NUDREN-404641 format. One line per 5 residues: number of its first residue (from 0); their letters; for each residue x, y, z of C-alpha. Coordinates in nm, 4 decimals, always signed. Example, Ala and Ser with C-alpha at 12.3 -4.5 7.8 and 13.67 -1.06 7.14 Angstrom:
BEGIN
0 = AS = +1.2300 -0.4500 +0.7800; +1.3670 -0.1060 +0.7140;
END
This chain:
BEGIN
0 = MAYFC = -2.1190 +4.4013 -1.1615; -1.8070 +4.3224 -0.9501; -1.6402 +3.9746 -1.0110; -1.4179 +3.8069 -0.7083; -1.1597 +3.5224 -0.7649;
5 = SYVMT = -1.0994 +3.2799 -0.4848; -0.7919 +3.2397 -0.3593; -0.5856 +2.9440 -0.5357; -0.2975 +2.7689 -0.4053; -0.0688 +2.5785 -0.6361;
10 = IEFYK = +0.0813 +2.2537 -0.5095; +0.3775 +2.0766 -0.6675; +0.3468 +1.7114 -0.6407; +0.4971 +1.3739 -0.7655; +0.3571 +1.0719 -0.8913;
15 = YQGTG = +0.4818 +0.7517 -0.8041; +0.3518 +0.3842 -0.8853; +0.4483 +0.0513 -0.7477; +0.3303 -0.2219 -0.9594; +0.0396 -0.0136 -1.0900;
20 = NDFIM = -0.0612 +0.0849 -0.7275; -0.0137 +0.4889 -0.7795; +0.0472 +0.7603 -0.5271; +0.0463 +1.1392 -0.5096; +0.3545 +1.2276 -0.3288;
25 = LDNTS = +0.4329 +1.5557 -0.1880; +0.7162 +1.6944 -0.0110; +0.6200 +1.8135 +0.3201; +0.9825 +1.8698 +0.4855; +0.9168 +2.2331 +0.5294;
30 = GQHDN = +0.5651 +2.2027 +0.6728; +0.4040 +2.3539 +0.3904; +0.1546 +2.0728 +0.3603; +0.0356 +2.0178 +0.7467; -0.2979 +2.1764 +0.6859;
35 = LSIEE = -0.4135 +1.9740 +0.3706; -0.7731 +1.8857 +0.4756; -0.9326 +1.5522 +0.3942; -1.1551 +1.6852 +0.1371; -0.8762 +1.8271 -0.0398;
40 = IQKMC = -0.6917 +1.5070 -0.0418; -1.0206 +1.3309 -0.1562; -1.0295 +1.5813 -0.4351; -0.6859 +1.5339 -0.5614; -0.7077 +1.1918 -0.5695;
45 = DRKFG = -1.0228 +1.1881 -0.7454; -0.9717 +1.0191 -1.0970; -1.2413 +1.2314 -1.2683; -1.1934 +1.5689 -1.1180; -0.8554 +1.5736 -0.9560;
50 = IGADG = -0.4858 +1.4173 -1.0314; -0.6053 +1.0629 -0.9724; -0.4348 +0.8093 -0.7367; -0.4988 +0.5314 -0.5116; -0.3627 +0.7161 -0.2155;
55 = LIRID = -0.1297 +1.0374 -0.1245; +0.1570 +1.0248 +0.0643; +0.3191 +1.3174 +0.2574; +0.6971 +1.3032 +0.3220; +0.7790 +1.4755 +0.6762;
60 = QHAQV = +1.0854 +1.5349 +0.8347; +1.1882 +1.3367 +1.1616; +1.4117 +1.3893 +1.4408; +1.5313 +1.0306 +1.4890; +1.5010 +0.8547 +1.1672;
65 = DFQMT = +1.5550 +0.9707 +0.7928; +1.1715 +1.0607 +0.7306; +0.8188 +1.0214 +0.8346; +0.5557 +0.8812 +0.6021; +0.1745 +0.9910 +0.6290;
70 = YYNAD = -0.0302 +0.7956 +0.4239; -0.3751 +0.8657 +0.3218; -0.6328 +0.6308 +0.1164; -0.8208 +0.7791 -0.1681; -1.1123 +0.8466 +0.0817;
75 = GTQSF = -0.9027 +1.0307 +0.3107; -0.8676 +0.7803 +0.5913; -0.5021 +0.6262 +0.7051; -0.3780 +0.2821 +0.7301; -0.0293 +0.1139 +0.6278;
80 = CGNGA = +0.0522 +0.0732 +0.2965; +0.3089 -0.1666 +0.1564; +0.3635 -0.0328 -0.2249; +0.3058 +0.3027 -0.0660; +0.5866 +0.3074 +0.1917;
85 = RCAVA = +0.8203 +0.1422 -0.0921; +0.7271 +0.4665 -0.3172; +0.7798 +0.7017 -0.0132; +1.1522 +0.5362 +0.0216; +1.2163 +0.6047 -0.3372;
90 = FAGFL = +1.0673 +0.9567 -0.3399; +1.2925 +0.9937 -0.0072; +1.5720 +0.8978 -0.1855; +1.5071 +1.1745 -0.4780; +1.4697 +1.4377 -0.2165;
95 = GLLKS = +1.8190 +1.3523 -0.0707; +1.6818 +1.2401 +0.2704; +1.8367 +0.9004 +0.2907; +2.1876 +0.8819 +0.4347; +2.2737 +0.5524 +0.2476;
100 = AQTEF = +2.1019 +0.2907 +0.0714; +1.9564 +0.1527 +0.3855; +1.7112 +0.3704 +0.5596; +1.4832 +0.4017 +0.8660; +1.1407 +0.5751 +0.8941;
105 = IAIDG = +0.8182 +0.5851 +1.0598; +0.4988 +0.4786 +0.9248; +0.1445 +0.4622 +1.1061; +0.2418 +0.1387 +1.2298; +0.5586 +0.2409 +1.3544;
110 = KHQAW = +0.9425 +0.2057 +1.2484; +1.0092 +0.0244 +0.9290; +1.3504 -0.0476 +0.7486; +1.4322 -0.0336 +0.3802; +1.6742 -0.0803 +0.1088;
115 = LCQEE = +1.6618 +0.1433 -0.2034; +1.8837 +0.0148 -0.5058; +1.7925 +0.2076 -0.7875; +1.4257 +0.1593 -0.8849; +1.3787 -0.1372 -0.6355;
120 = VKLKM = +1.2864 -0.1239 -0.2857; +1.3003 -0.3875 -0.0421; +1.0885 -0.3076 +0.2592; +1.0796 -0.4909 +0.6046; +0.7194 -0.5109 +0.7267;
125 = ADVLP = +0.6033 -0.5514 +1.0900; +0.5926 -0.8733 +1.2344; +0.2614 -1.0460 +1.1593; +0.0411 -1.2505 +1.4103; -0.0650 -1.5963 +1.3456;
130 = IKVLD = -0.3254 -1.6279 +1.0805; -0.6712 -1.6716 +1.1484; -0.8385 -1.9574 +0.9695; -1.2138 -1.9060 +0.8743; -1.4686 -2.1425 +0.7187;
135 = AAFEL = -1.3368 -2.1022 +0.3322; -1.0776 -1.8083 +0.4054; -0.8169 -1.6590 +0.6048; -0.7758 -1.3379 +0.8065; -0.4477 -1.1876 +0.9092;
140 = HTGSP = -0.3103 -0.8220 +0.9486; +0.0062 -0.7095 +0.7588; -0.0160 -0.3735 +0.8531; -0.3736 -0.3535 +0.7387; -0.6385 -0.6121 +0.7774;
145 = HYVIL = -0.6525 -0.8588 +0.4941; -0.9303 -1.1265 +0.4204; -0.7549 -1.4108 +0.1647; -0.9898 -1.6319 -0.0363; -0.8954 -1.8850 -0.2823;
150 = DDNHQ = -1.0874 -1.8006 -0.6048; -0.9327 -1.8226 -0.9770; -1.1707 -1.5892 -1.1182; -0.9880 -1.2363 -1.1036; -1.2255 -1.0621 -1.3819;
155 = SDHVL = -1.2534 -0.7457 -1.2554; -1.6360 -0.7217 -1.2279; -1.6004 -1.0412 -0.9775; -1.3347 -0.8898 -0.7780; -1.5530 -0.5911 -0.7170;
160 = ALGRE = -1.8430 -0.7609 -0.6344; -1.7241 -0.9992 -0.4088; -1.4765 -0.7480 -0.2426; -1.7866 -0.5265 -0.1928; -1.9782 -0.8288 -0.0508;
165 = IRYSP = -1.7226 -0.9217 +0.2242; -1.5787 -0.5781 +0.2936; -1.9425 -0.4461 +0.3694; -2.0643 -0.7656 +0.5523; -2.1690 -0.7326 +0.9153;
170 = SYKTQ = -1.8002 -0.8776 +1.0425; -1.6198 -0.5952 +0.8422; -1.8680 -0.3145 +0.7683; -1.7530 -0.0638 +1.0507; -1.3487 -0.1038 +1.0149;
175 = GINVN = -1.3449 -0.2440 +0.7037; -1.1060 -0.4859 +0.5287; -0.9047 -0.5674 +0.2320; -1.0158 -0.8426 +0.0083; -0.7502 -1.0697 -0.1633;
180 = LLSVG = -0.8601 -1.3310 -0.4517; -0.5790 -1.5917 -0.4423; -0.5009 -1.8263 -0.7215; -0.2425 -2.0826 -0.6684; -0.1340 -2.2604 -1.0148;
185 = QNSIR = +0.1395 -2.4877 -1.0792; +0.3531 -2.2271 -1.2137; +0.2360 -1.9011 -1.0783; +0.0659 -1.7483 -0.7699; -0.1805 -1.4612 -0.8634;
190 = VATYE = -0.3759 -1.2276 -0.6522; -0.6151 -0.9377 -0.7105; -0.7334 -0.7419 -0.4306; -1.0083 -0.5203 -0.3526; -0.9153 -0.2475 -0.1223;
195 = RGVEN = -1.0764 -0.0438 +0.1571; -1.0199 +0.3195 +0.1225; -1.0293 +0.2910 -0.2288; -1.3338 +0.1142 -0.2624; -1.2250 -0.0560 -0.5691;
200 = ETLSC = -1.0053 -0.3029 -0.7111; -0.6196 -0.1813 -0.7206; -0.3834 -0.2846 -0.9623; -0.1279 -0.4282 -0.6726; -0.1487 -0.4208 -0.2838;
205 = GTGVT = +0.1666 -0.4460 -0.1105; +0.0197 -0.5530 +0.2328; -0.2397 -0.7705 +0.0564; +0.0180 -0.9583 -0.1598; +0.2203 -0.9755 +0.1872;
210 = AAALV = -0.1212 -1.1458 +0.3231; -0.1408 -1.4075 +0.0210; +0.1871 -1.5029 +0.0221; +0.1766 -1.6190 +0.4007; -0.1353 -1.7932 +0.3520;
215 = VAQLQ = +0.0340 -1.9772 +0.0618; +0.3251 -2.0401 +0.2791; +0.0772 -2.1784 +0.5551; -0.1375 -2.4061 +0.3138; +0.2342 -2.5273 +0.1900;
220 = KIPQG = +0.3930 -2.5689 +0.5101; +0.6799 -2.3333 +0.4097; +0.8509 -2.1932 +0.7494; +1.0750 -1.9985 +0.5690; +1.1423 -1.9053 +0.1958;
225 = SLDIQ = +1.0154 -1.6393 -0.0592; +0.7720 -1.6409 -0.3166; +0.6627 -1.4170 -0.6330; +0.3499 -1.2960 -0.6483; +0.1724 -1.1979 -0.9632;
230 = TKGGQ = -0.0780 -0.8803 -0.9685; -0.2240 -0.7083 -1.2557; +0.0370 -0.4402 -1.1999; +0.3270 -0.6449 -1.1973; +0.5252 -0.8924 -0.9849;
235 = LKVQW = +0.6358 -0.8659 -0.6155; +0.8628 -1.0829 -0.4137; +0.7863 -1.1665 -0.0018; +1.0256 -1.3255 +0.2098; +0.9259 -1.4517 +0.5541;
240 = QQRAD = +1.0240 -1.6713 +0.8645; +0.7558 -1.8333 +1.0912; +0.8310 -1.8639 +1.4521; +0.7295 -2.1560 +1.6485; +0.3723 -2.0147 +1.7680;
245 = GSYTE = +0.2459 -1.9476 +1.4114; +0.3641 -1.5867 +1.3649; +0.5908 -1.4207 +1.1256; +0.9020 -1.2459 +1.1351; +1.1484 -1.0937 +0.8929;
250 = VYLIG = +0.8712 -1.0481 +0.6577; +1.0075 -0.8264 +0.3489; +0.8063 -0.6903 +0.0632; +1.0247 -0.6409 -0.2741; +0.9553 -0.4695 -0.5707;
255 = PAISV = +0.9981 -0.1861 -0.8258; +0.9027 +0.1726 -0.7086; +0.8860 +0.3922 -1.0354; +0.8679 +0.7783 -1.0724; +0.5809 +0.8720 -1.3289;
260 = YKGNY = +0.6025 +1.2405 -1.3364; +0.6010 +1.5787 -1.1660; +0.3228 +1.8427 -1.1615; +0.1605 +2.1352 -1.0092; -0.2332 +2.1156 -0.9049;
265 = LL = -0.4334 +2.4232 -0.8422; -0.6484 +2.3619 -0.5430;
END
């Protein structure tokens, strides 16, 4: 009896995390991962049968800026990711793609600026349209769509149940939405996030923290400033300026982007 082994491809990858939001990083500057399929991305992000991650980021060359970031959620869908973008800047710096500590790169929502200082990255986010006030919550787009509700219960089972309920409600079922539970205390602001595309709670969400900070700014009538936001994976800082029409500009997300390990994956 003859036995045949199917072809096995070895992929070199790096693992990065930003306040517990973890990503598989691929150096695609030579185009070697151009044809990576959605099914392969899903397999690599699987925490039981793959490497395990909230998402996968491919770093590509770009003629006009330092690099291009292509981000995939764990389910293979694409969106902008704030923590992922900060990790992409750190990884691009490791690859030698940055001309200086200040960089420009392309993501799914356009051009971004960022500043790399050792293990901290300051990321300029896209401008944000005025916040939509719902009956008991807020809706806004900070690179990805977010639903923010005031809720002090950040137990994981509650975050998961409420997140799924809202994300799969008739209003959001088709396109999906990220759900953030915001707690504003006397000495701290905390946020817990259910992420679409991961379809679970994550330890941190950069665009979610940005959304939560802007909601606090609106509630407390702070037209310009910065806030420290505590997530389950660590602390992030958000800066902003509010325009007269209620929109936001000069929005920055600041926090750590940490290399975890390098490995080879047999696909």
